[in-house]
C-alpha positions, 0 to 999 in steps of 0.5 A: 513492527508495523512501520518496519513491515510498511517500510519493507513493503515500500522497499519491495514496491521500490524493487518491483518498480525498478524491475519494470524500469530495468525491462524498459531501459536496461540494467539498474545502477547498483547504487540505487538498489543496494546502496543509499536507498536500501540503507536509508530505509533500514536506518529509518526502520531502526529509528522508528523501532525505538518509539514503541514507548511513546507511540502505540504501534498496535493501535496505529496498525489497527486504525490503519487496518480499519480505515483500509477496511472501510475504504474497501467496503465503500468501494464494494458498496459503490460497485454493487450499487452501480451494477444494481442500477442496470437491473430494471426488473421489467420497469423503465429503461436502464439508460 
């Protein structure tokens, strides 16, 4: 289910990107949006759906979520430290 959702998100990003290209270059060929690209993602999702017995997808999803949360926390801490470095509180230069 998680891989299926990830592939769905990738397909949406693919469609969004093709929409941007459409705005810049004109209409997108029908075979690119509804043809092999869409069928390929559906086929891969079907293959991965049958791997539940061997791969613990809930655990994989939890690990990916934990890694993403750690990355977001690291970026947030870095941003706070950068902003805090500009506060002198009366002593020295901020430069």
